[in-house]
C-alpha positions as CSV (number, residue, x, y, z in Angstrom):
1,M,-13.8,10.6,1.4
2,Y,-9.9,9.4,1.9
3,Y,-9.4,6.0,3.5
4,A,-5.9,4.9,5.2
5,I,-4.9,1.6,3.9
6,I,-2.1,-0.3,6.5
7,S,0.0,-2.9,5.2
8,E,2.2,-5.1,7.2
9,D,4.4,-7.2,5.3
10,A,5.0,-11.4,6.0
11,P,8.5,-12.0,7.3
12,N,11.2,-12.8,4.6
13,S,8.7,-11.0,1.9
14,L,11.4,-9.1,-0.5
15,A,11.8,-11.3,-3.3
16,T,7.9,-11.3,-3.4
17,R,7.0,-7.8,-3.0
18,L,10.0,-7.6,-6.2
19,Q,8.4,-10.1,-8.5
20,A,4.1,-8.3,-7.7
21,R,5.7,-4.8,-7.5
22,P,4.9,-4.1,-11.3
23,A,1.3,-4.7,-10.7
24,H,1.0,-3.4,-7.4
25,L,2.4,0.0,-9.2
26,A,0.3,-0.1,-12.3
27,R,-2.9,-0.1,-9.4
28,L,-1.4,3.1,-7.8
29,E,-0.4,4.9,-11.3
30,A,-4.4,4.7,-12.1
31,L,-5.4,5.6,-8.5
32,K,-2.9,9.0,-9.4
33,A,-4.5,9.2,-13.1
34,D,-7.7,9.6,-11.6
35,G,-6.6,12.1,-9.0
36,R,-7.6,10.3,-6.1
37,L,-3.9,9.1,-4.8
38,F,-2.7,11.6,-1.9
39,V,0.1,9.3,-1.0
40,A,1.8,5.9,-0.8
41,G,5.1,3.8,-0.2
42,P,6.9,1.5,1.6
43,H,7.9,1.4,5.1
44,P,11.9,0.6,5.0
45,A,12.8,-2.2,7.6
46,I,15.4,-0.5,8.6
47,D,16.3,3.2,9.1
48,S,17.1,3.7,5.7
49,P,16.0,5.4,2.1
50,D,17.2,2.4,0.4
51,P,17.0,-0.6,2.6
52,G,18.6,-2.8,0.6
53,E,18.1,-6.8,1.5
54,A,16.5,-6.0,4.8
55,G,13.2,-5.1,2.6
56,F,10.5,-3.8,3.8
57,S,8.2,-3.9,6.9
58,G,5.0,-2.6,5.2
59,S,3.2,-0.2,2.9
60,L,1.0,2.8,3.5
61,V,-1.4,4.2,1.0
62,I,-4.0,7.4,1.4
63,A,-6.3,7.4,-1.3
64,E,-10.1,8.7,-2.1
65,F,-12.9,6.2,-2.2
66,E,-17.0,6.7,-2.5
67,S,-17.0,4.6,0.9
68,L,-14.9,2.3,3.2
69,E,-16.1,-0.8,1.7
70,Q,-14.7,0.4,-1.5
71,A,-11.7,1.2,0.0
72,R,-11.3,-2.1,1.7
73,A,-12.3,-4.0,-1.5
74,W,-9.3,-2.2,-3.2
75,A,-7.2,-3.1,-1.0
76,D,-8.4,-6.6,-0.5
77,A,-7.5,-6.9,-4.5
78,D,-4.0,-5.6,-4.3
79,P,-1.4,-7.9,-6.4
80,Y,0.8,-7.9,-2.8
81,V,-2.1,-9.3,-1.1
82,A,-2.6,-11.9,-3.8
83,A,1.0,-13.0,-3.8
84,G,1.7,-13.0,0.1
85,V,3.7,-10.1,0.4
86,Y,1.1,-8.6,3.3
87,Q,0.0,-10.6,6.7
88,S,-2.4,-8.0,7.2
89,V,-4.4,-5.1,6.0
90,T,-6.3,-2.2,8.0
91,V,-8.5,0.7,6.2
92,K,-9.2,3.4,8.3
93,P,-11.3,6.6,7.2
94,Y,-8.6,9.5,7.1
95,K,-9.3,13.4,7.2
96,I,-6.7,15.5,5.7
97,V,-5.7,18.2,7.5
98,L,-2.4,19.7,6.4
99,P,-0.8,20.9,3.9
């Protein structure tokens, strides 16, 4: 089943986000290589594809896991969590309808 991992950034976390980004992306690349990643990306803090110093307000990952518990465990192990980029993370079951 697919799960949506919805994360909210801590205030002023852009520098920390950029530092932890390579490890964060490596985990997403592993999901992609396994054919389990539907979509992933950050939420710009302003209405722009390149928010610059405004940074990001959070992230969304939709990926396939065997259970909600496994999805939560994967989300909890994110380098952004360990670095303090995320102030909160919500994991919910997700049903793909379109495309």
